[in-house]
TORTOR-74346 format. One record per residue: y, x, z of N, C-alpha, C, O in turn; residue in one letter. Coordinates in Angstrom, 1 decimal, m for minus. Each point is the difference from the previous one (the first is absolute). Example, Ala and Ser with C-alpha at 12.3 -4.5 7.8 and 13.67 -1.06 7.14 Angstrom:
BEGIN
((m5.7 13.2 7.8) (1.2 m0.9 0.0) (1.2 0.9 0.0) (0.0 1.0 0.7) 'A'),
((1.1 m1.4 m1.4) (1.1 0.9 0.0) (1.1 m0.8 0.8) (1.1 0.5 0.1) 'S'),
This chain:
BEGIN
((127.3 102.7 39.9) (0.8 m0.7 m1.0) (0.1 0.8 m1.3) (m0.1 m0.6 m1.1) 'X'),
((0.4 1.9 1.2) (0.2 0.8 m1.2) (m1.3 0.1 m0.8) (0.1 0.0 m1.2) 'X'),
((m1.2 0.1 1.9) (m1.3 0.1 m0.7) (m0.2 m1.3 m0.8) (m0.5 0.1 m1.1) 'X'),
((0.8 m1.2 1.7) (m0.2 m1.3 m0.6) (0.9 0.0 m1.3) (m0.5 m0.5 m1.1) 'X'),
((1.7 0.9 1.2) (0.9 0.0 m1.1) (m0.5 0.9 m1.1) (0.0 m0.3 m1.2) 'X'),
((m0.4 1.5 1.6) (m0.5 0.9 m1.0) (m1.2 m0.5 m0.8) (m0.2 0.3 m1.2) 'X'),
((m0.6 m1.1 1.9) (m1.2 m0.6 m0.7) (0.4 m1.1 m1.0) (m0.6 m0.2 m1.0) 'X'),
((1.7 m0.5 1.2) (0.4 m1.1 m0.9) (1.1 0.4 m1.0) (0.2 m0.8 m0.9) 'X'),
((0.5 1.9 1.1) (1.0 0.4 m1.0) (m0.6 0.5 m1.3) (m1.0 0.8 0.0) 'X'),
((1.5 m1.3 m1.1) (m0.5 0.5 m1.2) (0.8 1.1 m0.5) (1.2 0.1 0.2) 'X'),
((m1.8 0.9 m0.9) (0.7 1.2 m0.5) (1.3 m0.3 m0.8) (1.0 0.7 0.1) 'X'),
((m1.1 m1.7 m1.0) (1.2 m0.3 m0.9) (1.2 m0.4 0.9) (1.1 0.6 m0.3) 'X'),
((m1.2 m1.5 1.2) (1.1 m0.4 0.8) (0.4 1.1 1.0) (1.2 0.2 0.3) 'X'),
((m2.1 0.6 0.2) (0.3 1.1 0.9) (0.8 1.0 m0.8) (1.0 0.6 0.6) 'X'),
((m1.3 m0.3 m1.8) (0.7 0.9 m0.9) (1.4 m0.5 m0.2) (1.0 0.8 0.1) 'X'),
((m0.8 m2.0 m0.4) (1.3 m0.6 m0.2) (0.9 0.1 1.2) (1.1 0.4 m0.1) 'X'),
((m1.7 m0.7 1.3) (0.7 0.2 1.3) (0.5 1.4 0.2) (1.1 0.2 0.3) 'X'),
((m2.0 0.7 m0.5) (0.3 1.4 0.2) (1.1 0.5 m0.9) (0.9 0.6 0.4) 'X'),
((m1.1 m1.0 m1.7) (1.1 0.4 m1.0) (1.3 m0.6 0.3) (1.1 0.7 m0.1) 'X'),
((m1.0 m1.9 0.6) (1.2 m0.6 0.4) (0.6 0.7 1.2) (1.2 0.2 0.1) 'X'),
((m2.0 0.1 0.9) (0.5 0.7 1.1) (0.6 1.4 m0.3) (1.0 0.4 0.5) 'X'),
((m1.7 0.3 m1.4) (0.5 1.3 m0.4) (1.3 m0.1 m0.8) (0.9 0.8 0.2) 'X'),
((m0.8 m1.8 m1.0) (1.2 m0.2 m0.8) (1.2 m0.4 0.9) (1.1 0.5 m0.2) 'X'),
((m1.4 m1.3 1.3) (1.1 m0.3 0.9) (0.4 1.2 0.8) (1.2 0.2 0.2) 'X'),
((m2.1 0.6 0.2) (0.4 1.2 0.7) (0.8 1.0 m0.9) (1.0 0.5 0.5) 'X'),
((m1.4 m0.4 m1.7) (0.8 0.8 m1.0) (1.4 m0.6 m0.2) (0.9 0.8 m0.1) 'X'),
((m0.8 m2.1 0.0) (1.3 m0.6 m0.1) (0.9 0.3 1.2) (1.2 0.3 m0.1) 'X'),
((m1.8 m0.5 1.3) (0.8 0.3 1.2) (0.4 1.5 0.0) (1.2 0.3 0.4) 'X'),
((m2.0 0.6 m0.7) (0.3 1.4 m0.1) (1.2 0.3 m0.9) (0.9 0.7 0.2) 'X'),
((m1.0 m1.4 m1.4) (1.0 0.2 m1.0) (1.3 m0.6 0.4) (1.1 0.7 m0.2) 'X'),
((m1.0 m1.8 0.8) (1.2 m0.7 0.4) (0.6 0.5 1.2) (1.3 0.0 0.2) 'X'),
((m2.1 0.5 0.8) (0.6 0.4 1.3) (0.0 1.6 0.1) (0.8 0.5 0.8) 'X'),
((m1.6 0.2 m1.5) (0.0 1.4 0.1) (m0.9 0.5 1.2) (m0.1 1.1 0.3) 'X'),
((m0.5 m2.1 0.4) (m0.9 0.3 1.1) (m1.4 0.4 m0.5) (m0.5 m0.5 m0.9) 'X'),
((0.0 1.5 1.6) (m1.4 0.4 m0.3) (m0.9 m0.8 0.9) (m0.1 0.4 1.2) 'X'),
((m0.6 m1.4 m1.7) (m0.8 m0.9 0.9) (m1.4 0.6 0.1) (m0.8 0.0 m0.9) 'X'),
((0.6 0.5 2.1) (m1.4 0.5 0.3) (m0.4 m0.4 1.3) (0.8 m0.1 1.0) 'X'),
((m2.0 m0.2 m0.8) (m0.6 m0.4 1.3) (m0.4 1.3 0.7) (m0.6 0.9 m0.7) 'X'),
((0.8 m0.9 1.9) (m0.5 1.2 0.8) (m0.4 m0.6 1.4) (0.5 m1.0 0.4) 'X'),
((m1.3 1.8 0.2) (m0.5 m0.4 1.3) (m0.3 1.3 0.8) (m0.3 1.0 m0.5) 'X'),
((0.5 m1.2 1.8) (m0.4 1.1 0.9) (m0.7 m0.7 1.2) (0.3 m1.2 0.3) 'X'),
((m1.1 1.9 0.4) (m0.6 m0.5 1.1) (m0.2 1.0 1.1) (m0.1 1.2 m0.3) 'X'),
((m0.1 m1.6 1.5) (m0.3 0.9 1.1) (m1.3 m0.5 0.6) (m0.1 m1.2 0.4) 'X'),
((m0.8 2.1 m0.2) (m1.2 m0.4 0.6) (0.2 m0.4 1.5) (0.8 0.5 0.7) 'X'),
((m1.6 m1.5 m0.3) (0.1 m0.4 1.4) (m0.9 0.8 0.9) (m1.1 0.4 m0.4) 'X'),
((1.7 m0.1 1.5) (m0.8 0.7 1.0) (m0.7 m1.0 0.9) (0.7 m0.6 0.9) 'X'),
((m1.9 0.4 m1.0) (m0.8 m1.0 0.7) (m0.5 0.5 1.4) (m0.7 m0.7 0.7) 'X'),
((1.1 1.9 m0.4) (m0.4 0.6 1.3) (m1.4 0.5 m0.1) (m0.6 0.1 m1.1) 'X'),
((0.0 0.3 2.2) (m1.3 0.6 0.0) (m1.1 m1.0 m0.4) (0.1 m1.1 0.4) 'X'),
((m1.1 1.5 m1.2) (m1.1 m0.8 m0.3) (m1.0 m0.1 1.1) (m0.3 1.1 0.6) 'X'),
((m0.2 m2.2 m0.3) (m1.0 m0.2 1.1) (m1.4 0.0 m0.6) (m0.9 m0.1 0.8) 'X'),
């Protein structure tokens, strides 16, 4: 699905969307004082011995 969207999205609208998202995040940071950052951690799965 993401690949299909990437093929049909035009750069002008993608830039507008990105700029609006960044402006919204900046507004939230300014009004709430929260530092909005995404983070992730993961733990590798132990699949047992390979056959």
